[in-house]
TORKOL-4160 file (C-alpha; in steps of 0.2 Angstrom, whole numbers, padded with zeros to 4 digits, m for minus):
371
<pt num="1" X="0723" Y="0857" Z="0083"/>
<pt num="2" X="0706" Y="0862" Z="0076"/>
<pt num="3" X="0691" Y="0859" Z="0087"/>
<pt num="4" X="0682" Y="0844" Z="0079"/>
<pt num="5" X="0667" Y="0846" Z="0091"/>
<pt num="6" X="0664" Y="0863" Z="0084"/>
<pt num="7" X="0665" Y="0858" Z="0066"/>
<pt num="8" X="0648" Y="0858" Z="0057"/>
<pt num="9" X="0641" Y="0841" Z="0052"/>
<pt num="10" X="0644" Y="0834" Z="0035"/>
<pt num="11" X="0632" Y="0840" Z="0023"/>
<pt num="12" X="0626" Y="0855" Z="0034"/>
<pt num="13" X="0632" Y="0868" Z="0021"/>
<pt num="14" X="0623" Y="0859" Z="0007"/>
<pt num="15" X="0607" Y="0858" Z="0017"/>
<pt num="16" X="0608" Y="0876" Z="0020"/>
<pt num="17" X="0609" Y="0879" Z="0001"/>
<pt num="18" X="0595" Y="0868" Z="m0003"/>
<pt num="19" X="0583" Y="0874" Z="0010"/>
<pt num="20" X="0569" Y="0865" Z="0019"/>
<pt num="21" X="0551" Y="0862" Z="0021"/>
<pt num="22" X="0542" Y="0875" Z="0033"/>
<pt num="23" X="0525" Y="0874" Z="0041"/>
<pt num="24" X="0516" Y="0889" Z="0046"/>
<pt num="25" X="0499" Y="0889" Z="0056"/>
<pt num="26" X="0486" Y="0898" Z="0045"/>
<pt num="27" X="0478" Y="0912" Z="0054"/>
<pt num="28" X="0463" Y="0912" Z="0042"/>
<pt num="29" X="0458" Y="0904" Z="0025"/>
<pt num="30" X="0445" Y="0909" Z="0012"/>
<pt num="31" X="0430" Y="0898" Z="0009"/>
<pt num="32" X="0436" Y="0895" Z="m0009"/>
<pt num="33" X="0453" Y="0889" Z="m0004"/>
<pt num="34" X="0446" Y="0878" Z="0010"/>
<pt num="35" X="0434" Y="0870" Z="m0002"/>
<pt num="36" X="0448" Y="0867" Z="m0015"/>
<pt num="37" X="0459" Y="0858" Z="m0002"/>
<pt num="38" X="0444" Y="0847" Z="0003"/>
<pt num="39" X="0440" Y="0843" Z="m0016"/>
<pt num="40" X="0459" Y="0839" Z="m0018"/>
<pt num="41" X="0458" Y="0826" Z="m0004"/>
<pt num="42" X="0442" Y="0819" Z="m0011"/>
<pt num="43" X="0450" Y="0818" Z="m0028"/>
<pt num="44" X="0465" Y="0809" Z="m0022"/>
<pt num="45" X="0454" Y="0796" Z="m0012"/>
<pt num="46" X="0443" Y="0793" Z="m0027"/>
<pt num="47" X="0458" Y="0791" Z="m0038"/>
<pt num="48" X="0465" Y="0777" Z="m0026"/>
<pt num="49" X="0448" Y="0769" Z="m0025"/>
<pt num="50" X="0446" Y="0769" Z="m0044"/>
<pt num="51" X="0463" Y="0760" Z="m0045"/>
<pt num="52" X="0458" Y="0747" Z="m0032"/>
<pt num="53" X="0441" Y="0744" Z="m0041"/>
<pt num="54" X="0450" Y="0742" Z="m0058"/>
<pt num="55" X="0461" Y="0729" Z="m0050"/>
<pt num="56" X="0446" Y="0720" Z="m0043"/>
<pt num="57" X="0439" Y="0718" Z="m0060"/>
<pt num="58" X="0426" Y="0732" Z="m0061"/>
<pt num="59" X="0425" Y="0740" Z="m0078"/>
<pt num="60" X="0430" Y="0759" Z="m0078"/>
<pt num="61" X="0415" Y="0764" Z="m0087"/>
<pt num="62" X="0404" Y="0758" Z="m0073"/>
<pt num="63" X="0413" Y="0766" Z="m0059"/>
<pt num="64" X="0407" Y="0784" Z="m0062"/>
<pt num="65" X="0389" Y="0777" Z="m0064"/>
<pt num="66" X="0389" Y="0767" Z="m0048"/>
<pt num="67" X="0397" Y="0781" Z="m0037"/>
<pt num="68" X="0389" Y="0796" Z="m0044"/>
<pt num="69" X="0375" Y="0794" Z="m0057"/>
<pt num="70" X="0366" Y="0779" Z="m0049"/>
<pt num="71" X="0369" Y="0785" Z="m0031"/>
<pt num="72" X="0365" Y="0804" Z="m0032"/>
<pt num="73" X="0355" Y="0806" Z="m0048"/>
<pt num="74" X="0344" Y="0791" Z="m0048"/>
<pt num="75" X="0327" Y="0790" Z="m0038"/>
<pt num="76" X="0331" Y="0773" Z="m0029"/>
<pt num="77" X="0349" Y="0777" Z="m0026"/>
<pt num="78" X="0345" Y="0794" Z="m0019"/>
<pt num="79" X="0332" Y="0787" Z="m0007"/>
<pt num="80" X="0345" Y="0774" Z="m0001"/>
<pt num="81" X="0357" Y="0789" Z="0003"/>
<pt num="82" X="0344" Y="0798" Z="0013"/>
<pt num="83" X="0340" Y="0782" Z="0022"/>
<pt num="84" X="0359" Y="0780" Z="0026"/>
<pt num="85" X="0362" Y="0798" Z="0032"/>
<pt num="86" X="0347" Y="0799" Z="0044"/>
<pt num="87" X="0356" Y="0791" Z="0059"/>
<pt num="88" X="0373" Y="0798" Z="0053"/>
<pt num="89" X="0366" Y="0816" Z="0055"/>
<pt num="90" X="0361" Y="0813" Z="0073"/>
<pt num="91" X="0377" Y="0804" Z="0078"/>
<pt num="92" X="0387" Y="0818" Z="0069"/>
<pt num="93" X="0377" Y="0831" Z="0079"/>
<pt num="94" X="0380" Y="0821" Z="0095"/>
<pt num="95" X="0399" Y="0822" Z="0092"/>
<pt num="96" X="0399" Y="0840" Z="0087"/>
<pt num="97" X="0389" Y="0846" Z="0102"/>
<pt num="98" X="0401" Y="0837" Z="0114"/>
<pt num="99" X="0417" Y="0843" Z="0105"/>
<pt num="100" X="0411" Y="0861" Z="0106"/>
<pt num="101" X="0414" Y="0860" Z="0125"/>
<pt num="102" X="0430" Y="0850" Z="0123"/>
<pt num="103" X="0421" Y="0834" Z="0129"/>
<pt num="104" X="0428" Y="0820" Z="0119"/>
<pt num="105" X="0413" Y="0808" Z="0118"/>
<pt num="106" X="0420" Y="0792" Z="0112"/>
<pt num="107" X="0404" Y="0782" Z="0119"/>
<pt num="108" X="0392" Y="0787" Z="0105"/>
<pt num="109" X="0389" Y="0768" Z="0101"/>
<pt num="110" X="0385" Y="0764" Z="0119"/>
<pt num="111" X="0372" Y="0779" Z="0119"/>
<pt num="112" X="0366" Y="0773" Z="0103"/>
<pt num="113" X="0363" Y="0756" Z="0110"/>
<pt num="114" X="0354" Y="0763" Z="0125"/>
<pt num="115" X="0343" Y="0773" Z="0114"/>
<pt num="116" X="0338" Y="0757" Z="0104"/>
<pt num="117" X="0336" Y="0748" Z="0121"/>
<pt num="118" X="0324" Y="0761" Z="0127"/>
<pt num="119" X="0314" Y="0760" Z="0111"/>
<pt num="120" X="0314" Y="0741" Z="0112"/>
<pt num="121" X="0307" Y="0741" Z="0130"/>
<pt num="122" X="0292" Y="0751" Z="0125"/>
<pt num="123" X="0289" Y="0739" Z="0110"/>
<pt num="124" X="0292" Y="0723" Z="0118"/>
<pt num="125" X="0281" Y="0727" Z="0133"/>
<pt num="126" X="0267" Y="0736" Z="0123"/>
<pt num="127" X="0268" Y="0752" Z="0135"/>
<pt num="128" X="0254" Y="0764" Z="0131"/>
<pt num="129" X="0241" Y="0764" Z="0118"/>
<pt num="130" X="0247" Y="0760" Z="0100"/>
<pt num="131" X="0244" Y="0778" Z="0094"/>
<pt num="132" X="0256" Y="0785" Z="0106"/>
<pt num="133" X="0269" Y="0771" Z="0107"/>
<pt num="134" X="0281" Y="0778" Z="0093"/>
<pt num="135" X="0282" Y="0794" Z="0103"/>
<pt num="136" X="0285" Y="0785" Z="0119"/>
<pt num="137" X="0299" Y="0775" Z="0110"/>
<pt num="138" X="0307" Y="0791" Z="0105"/>
<pt num="139" X="0306" Y="0799" Z="0122"/>
<pt num="140" X="0313" Y="0783" Z="0131"/>
<pt num="141" X="0327" Y="0782" Z="0118"/>
<pt num="142" X="0332" Y="0800" Z="0121"/>
<pt num="143" X="0332" Y="0797" Z="0140"/>
<pt num="144" X="0342" Y="0781" Z="0138"/>
<pt num="145" X="0356" Y="0790" Z="0128"/>
<pt num="146" X="0356" Y="0804" Z="0140"/>
<pt num="147" X="0357" Y="0793" Z="0156"/>
<pt num="148" X="0371" Y="0783" Z="0149"/>
<pt num="149" X="0382" Y="0798" Z="0147"/>
<pt num="150" X="0378" Y="0806" Z="0164"/>
<pt num="151" X="0391" Y="0796" Z="0174"/>
<pt num="152" X="0406" Y="0801" Z="0162"/>
<pt num="153" X="0400" Y="0819" Z="0163"/>
<pt num="154" X="0399" Y="0819" Z="0182"/>
<pt num="155" X="0416" Y="0810" Z="0183"/>
<pt num="156" X="0424" Y="0823" Z="0171"/>
<pt num="157" X="0416" Y="0838" Z="0180"/>
<pt num="158" X="0418" Y="0833" Z="0198"/>
<pt num="159" X="0433" Y="0821" Z="0198"/>
<pt num="160" X="0443" Y="0826" Z="0183"/>
<pt num="161" X="0441" Y="0808" Z="0176"/>
<pt num="162" X="0447" Y="0807" Z="0157"/>
<pt num="163" X="0431" Y="0806" Z="0147"/>
<pt num="164" X="0439" Y="0796" Z="0133"/>
<pt num="165" X="0442" Y="0781" Z="0144"/>
<pt num="166" X="0425" Y="0782" Z="0153"/>
<pt num="167" X="0414" Y="0784" Z="0138"/>
<pt num="168" X="0425" Y="0771" Z="0128"/>
<pt num="169" X="0423" Y="0758" Z="0141"/>
<pt num="170" X="0404" Y="0761" Z="0143"/>
<pt num="171" X="0403" Y="0756" Z="0125"/>
<pt num="172" X="0407" Y="0738" Z="0130"/>
<pt num="173" X="0395" Y="0738" Z="0144"/>
<pt num="174" X="0381" Y="0743" Z="0133"/>
<pt num="175" X="0386" Y="0730" Z="0120"/>
<pt num="176" X="0387" Y="0716" Z="0132"/>
<pt num="177" X="0370" Y="0720" Z="0140"/>
<pt num="178" X="0362" Y="0720" Z="0122"/>
<pt num="179" X="0370" Y="0703" Z="0119"/>
<pt num="180" X="0364" Y="0697" Z="0136"/>
<pt num="181" X="0346" Y="0702" Z="0131"/>
<pt num="182" X="0345" Y="0696" Z="0113"/>
<pt num="183" X="0353" Y="0679" Z="0118"/>
<pt num="184" X="0342" Y="0678" Z="0133"/>
<pt num="185" X="0325" Y="0686" Z="0139"/>
<pt num="186" X="0322" Y="0696" Z="0123"/>
<pt num="187" X="0327" Y="0683" Z="0110"/>
<pt num="188" X="0314" Y="0681" Z="0096"/>
<pt num="189" X="0304" Y="0666" Z="0101"/>
<pt num="190" X="0299" Y="0663" Z="0083"/>
<pt num="191" X="0316" Y="0660" Z="0074"/>
<pt num="192" X="0327" Y="0659" Z="0090"/>
<pt num="193" X="0340" Y="0670" Z="0082"/>
<pt num="194" X="0350" Y="0683" Z="0092"/>
<pt num="195" X="0339" Y="0698" Z="0090"/>
<pt num="196" X="0323" Y="0704" Z="0098"/>
<pt num="197" X="0306" Y="0700" Z="0091"/>
<pt num="198" X="0300" Y="0712" Z="0076"/>
<pt num="199" X="0292" Y="0728" Z="0081"/>
<pt num="200" X="0273" Y="0730" Z="0077"/>
<pt num="201" X="0267" Y="0742" Z="0063"/>
<pt num="202" X="0262" Y="0755" Z="0076"/>
<pt num="203" X="0280" Y="0754" Z="0083"/>
<pt num="204" X="0289" Y="0758" Z="0066"/>
<pt num="205" X="0292" Y="0775" Z="0059"/>
<pt num="206" X="0280" Y="0779" Z="0045"/>
<pt num="207" X="0287" Y="0781" Z="0027"/>
<pt num="208" X="0286" Y="0798" Z="0018"/>
<pt num="209" X="0280" Y="0791" Z="0001"/>
<pt num="210" X="0297" Y="0790" Z="m0008"/>
<pt num="211" X="0303" Y="0773" Z="m0009"/>
<pt num="212" X="0308" Y="0768" Z="0009"/>
<pt num="213" X="0313" Y="0785" Z="0015"/>
<pt num="214" X="0305" Y="0787" Z="0033"/>
<pt num="215" X="0301" Y="0800" Z="0046"/>
<pt num="216" X="0318" Y="0798" Z="0054"/>
<pt num="217" X="0325" Y="0809" Z="0040"/>
<pt num="218" X="0313" Y="0823" Z="0046"/>
<pt num="219" X="0318" Y="0820" Z="0064"/>
<pt num="220" X="0336" Y="0822" Z="0059"/>
<pt num="221" X="0333" Y="0838" Z="0050"/>
<pt num="222" X="0323" Y="0845" Z="0065"/>
<pt num="223" X="0338" Y="0841" Z="0076"/>
<pt num="224" X="0350" Y="0850" Z="0064"/>
<pt num="225" X="0339" Y="0866" Z="0065"/>
<pt num="226" X="0338" Y="0865" Z="0084"/>
<pt num="227" X="0356" Y="0862" Z="0086"/>
<pt num="228" X="0360" Y="0876" Z="0074"/>
<pt num="229" X="0349" Y="0888" Z="0084"/>
<pt num="230" X="0356" Y="0882" Z="0100"/>
<pt num="231" X="0374" Y="0885" Z="0095"/>
<pt num="232" X="0372" Y="0901" Z="0084"/>
<pt num="233" X="0357" Y="0910" Z="0091"/>
<pt num="234" X="0355" Y="0906" Z="0109"/>
<pt num="235" X="0364" Y="0912" Z="0125"/>
<pt num="236" X="0369" Y="0894" Z="0129"/>
<pt num="237" X="0378" Y="0893" Z="0112"/>
<pt num="238" X="0388" Y="0908" Z="0118"/>
<pt num="239" X="0392" Y="0899" Z="0134"/>
<pt num="240" X="0397" Y="0884" Z="0124"/>
<pt num="241" X="0410" Y="0894" Z="0114"/>
<pt num="242" X="0417" Y="0902" Z="0129"/>
<pt num="243" X="0419" Y="0885" Z="0138"/>
<pt num="244" X="0426" Y="0877" Z="0123"/>
<pt num="245" X="0439" Y="0891" Z="0120"/>
<pt num="246" X="0445" Y="0893" Z="0138"/>
<pt num="247" X="0435" Y="0886" Z="0153"/>
<pt num="248" X="0445" Y="0895" Z="0166"/>
<pt num="249" X="0442" Y="0912" Z="0158"/>
<pt num="250" X="0424" Y="0907" Z="0156"/>
<pt num="251" X="0423" Y="0904" Z="0174"/>
<pt num="252" X="0431" Y="0920" Z="0178"/>
<pt num="253" X="0418" Y="0929" Z="0167"/>
<pt num="254" X="0404" Y="0922" Z="0177"/>
<pt num="255" X="0399" Y="0908" Z="0165"/>
<pt num="256" X="0392" Y="0892" Z="0174"/>
<pt num="257" X="0405" Y="0881" Z="0166"/>
<pt num="258" X="0400" Y="0865" Z="0175"/>
<pt num="259" X="0382" Y="0866" Z="0171"/>
<pt num="260" X="0386" Y="0871" Z="0153"/>
<pt num="261" X="0397" Y="0856" Z="0150"/>
<pt num="262" X="0384" Y="0844" Z="0159"/>
<pt num="263" X="0370" Y="0851" Z="0148"/>
<pt num="264" X="0380" Y="0850" Z="0132"/>
<pt num="265" X="0386" Y="0832" Z="0135"/>
<pt num="266" X="0368" Y="0827" Z="0140"/>
<pt num="267" X="0362" Y="0834" Z="0124"/>
<pt num="268" X="0376" Y="0824" Z="0115"/>
<pt num="269" X="0370" Y="0808" Z="0123"/>
<pt num="270" X="0352" Y="0812" Z="0119"/>
<pt num="271" X="0355" Y="0814" Z="0101"/>
<pt num="272" X="0365" Y="0797" Z="0100"/>
<pt num="273" X="0350" Y="0789" Z="0109"/>
<pt num="274" X="0338" Y="0797" Z="0095"/>
<pt num="275" X="0349" Y="0789" Z="0082"/>
<pt num="276" X="0347" Y="0772" Z="0090"/>
<pt num="277" X="0328" Y="0775" Z="0090"/>
<pt num="278" X="0329" Y="0779" Z="0071"/>
<pt num="279" X="0339" Y="0764" Z="0067"/>
<pt num="280" X="0328" Y="0752" Z="0077"/>
<pt num="281" X="0311" Y="0759" Z="0073"/>
<pt num="282" X="0314" Y="0763" Z="0054"/>
<pt num="283" X="0328" Y="0752" Z="0048"/>
<pt num="284" X="0331" Y="0736" Z="0058"/>
<pt num="285" X="0313" Y="0736" Z="0066"/>
<pt num="286" X="0320" Y="0726" Z="0081"/>
<pt num="287" X="0335" Y="0726" Z="0093"/>
<pt num="288" X="0351" Y="0718" Z="0086"/>
<pt num="289" X="0369" Y="0716" Z="0092"/>
<pt num="290" X="0376" Y="0725" Z="0076"/>
<pt num="291" X="0365" Y="0739" Z="0074"/>
<pt num="292" X="0377" Y="0752" Z="0081"/>
<pt num="293" X="0393" Y="0745" Z="0073"/>
<pt num="294" X="0403" Y="0759" Z="0066"/>
<pt num="295" X="0392" Y="0774" Z="0071"/>
<pt num="296" X="0403" Y="0780" Z="0084"/>
<pt num="297" X="0418" Y="0782" Z="0072"/>
<pt num="298" X="0406" Y="0789" Z="0059"/>
<pt num="299" X="0399" Y="0802" Z="0071"/>
<pt num="300" X="0417" Y="0808" Z="0076"/>
<pt num="301" X="0423" Y="0808" Z="0058"/>
<pt num="302" X="0408" Y="0819" Z="0053"/>
<pt num="303" X="0410" Y="0831" Z="0067"/>
<pt num="304" X="0428" Y="0833" Z="0063"/>
<pt num="305" X="0426" Y="0836" Z="0044"/>
<pt num="306" X="0411" Y="0848" Z="0048"/>
<pt num="307" X="0421" Y="0857" Z="0061"/>
<pt num="308" X="0407" Y="0855" Z="0073"/>
<pt num="309" X="0395" Y="0866" Z="0062"/>
<pt num="310" X="0378" Y="0859" Z="0062"/>
<pt num="311" X="0374" Y="0864" Z="0044"/>
<pt num="312" X="0390" Y="0856" Z="0038"/>
<pt num="313" X="0386" Y="0841" Z="0048"/>
<pt num="314" X="0371" Y="0839" Z="0037"/>
<pt num="315" X="0381" Y="0841" Z="0021"/>
<pt num="316" X="0395" Y="0829" Z="0027"/>
<pt num="317" X="0383" Y="0816" Z="0033"/>
<pt num="318" X="0374" Y="0816" Z="0016"/>
<pt num="319" X="0391" Y="0813" Z="0007"/>
<pt num="320" X="0396" Y="0799" Z="0019"/>
<pt num="321" X="0379" Y="0792" Z="0017"/>
<pt num="322" X="0381" Y="0792" Z="m0002"/>
<pt num="323" X="0398" Y="0783" Z="0000"/>
<pt num="324" X="0390" Y="0770" Z="0011"/>
<pt num="325" X="0376" Y="0767" Z="m0001"/>
<pt num="326" X="0387" Y="0766" Z="m0016"/>
<pt num="327" X="0398" Y="0754" Z="m0007"/>
<pt num="328" X="0384" Y="0742" Z="m0004"/>
<pt num="329" X="0378" Y="0743" Z="m0022"/>
<pt num="330" X="0395" Y="0739" Z="m0028"/>
<pt num="331" X="0396" Y="0725" Z="m0016"/>
<pt num="332" X="0380" Y="0717" Z="m0022"/>
<pt num="333" X="0381" Y="0719" Z="m0041"/>
<pt num="334" X="0400" Y="0715" Z="m0043"/>
<pt num="335" X="0401" Y="0702" Z="m0029"/>
<pt num="336" X="0415" Y="0711" Z="m0020"/>
<pt num="337" X="0420" Y="0706" Z="m0002"/>
<pt num="338" X="0414" Y="0718" Z="0012"/>
<pt num="339" X="0433" Y="0720" Z="0017"/>
<pt num="340" X="0436" Y="0728" Z="0000"/>
<pt num="341" X="0421" Y="0739" Z="0001"/>
<pt num="342" X="0426" Y="0745" Z="0018"/>
<pt num="343" X="0444" Y="0748" Z="0012"/>
<pt num="344" X="0438" Y="0760" Z="m0001"/>
<pt num="345" X="0426" Y="0769" Z="0011"/>
<pt num="346" X="0441" Y="0771" Z="0023"/>
<pt num="347" X="0453" Y="0777" Z="0010"/>
<pt num="348" X="0441" Y="0791" Z="0004"/>
<pt num="349" X="0437" Y="0797" Z="0021"/>
<pt num="350" X="0455" Y="0797" Z="0027"/>
<pt num="351" X="0460" Y="0807" Z="0011"/>
<pt num="352" X="0447" Y="0820" Z="0015"/>
<pt num="353" X="0452" Y="0820" Z="0033"/>
<pt num="354" X="0470" Y="0822" Z="0029"/>
<pt num="355" X="0466" Y="0837" Z="0018"/>
<pt num="356" X="0462" Y="0847" Z="0034"/>
<pt num="357" X="0481" Y="0847" Z="0037"/>
<pt num="358" X="0482" Y="0859" Z="0022"/>
<pt num="359" X="0468" Y="0869" Z="0029"/>
<pt num="360" X="0476" Y="0872" Z="0045"/>
<pt num="361" X="0494" Y="0874" Z="0040"/>
<pt num="362" X="0503" Y="0882" Z="0025"/>
<pt num="363" X="0517" Y="0872" Z="0018"/>
<pt num="364" X="0531" Y="0880" Z="0008"/>
<pt num="365" X="0549" Y="0878" Z="0004"/>
<pt num="366" X="0561" Y="0889" Z="0014"/>
<pt num="367" X="0577" Y="0892" Z="0004"/>
<pt num="368" X="0594" Y="0892" Z="0012"/>
<pt num="369" X="0595" Y="0911" Z="0013"/>
<pt num="370" X="0579" Y="0910" Z="0024"/>
<pt num="371" X="0567" Y="0917" Z="0011"/>
């Protein structure tokens, strides 16, 4: 009798004739093709978003104006984009620095909060003369963000504790502490709403003379230049690349792996704290419980799309800031619900992020004869 167990399954011969999809890891990709894949993902996301807006009742002729012309080519719209992207640049740099040494900092929002808390302490208790108070607020914000990431860094280096868990859980601790303060000792005595009292004029970042664009944009650009120099031109940047690629090989080569990770992670927390300072001293002008919402996800997304490159972080943060500013404009002028605006923003970002799959892998059809 024929051996049925050895017989090929039904349809196997047909599958061999038709072929199959095959994935190959790209060893390299040109800049033009890389940009083309990202543009393709952006186009798909925008096409889906346009369909959603049309279904919501927005006229087709107004969509291009709202998302492009009035956002990037209008004085008021462009100023809104620059305001939005100032803290986004800092959180994007924060994630990029940590990811460069393979430390998955998921606690950006917690460090952001502690930066805002450090700045608020100086403002509420009037520490120092008014002329130096804004500088002290920045210093305390940087220190606050740095100190909040030190425990996860030590746990990772000394005990091997997964930093995803430790940094994520510390977000909730920071958030609950902020709620305790704004519902308690730091609650605004004037209106009794859950936020701190407003910062004085000396405790706010000055404007640059273009609409409401503030000095926080300059701080963000200085941070980009510093992180670029650190990663691309300094010895410490070489250490970071070695540690991120292979920490065991880096240790064998004599590189101080533990110190490199600690300093890089500390800088990541400090940048998140600076973002909290910019948000508090330039946009909110007080401590609130919602000021850090979404910035952790945004920082991780920006670093991912920028591939941990500081200059690319600047570009991606600018584009994301434009998307956020356009979303708020559409929400106000067309009375769209926030959920719909967030859905559109998420679709665009997800499509752009998904285009990275085509950047990393080559997809082609493998015929039945293996060619």
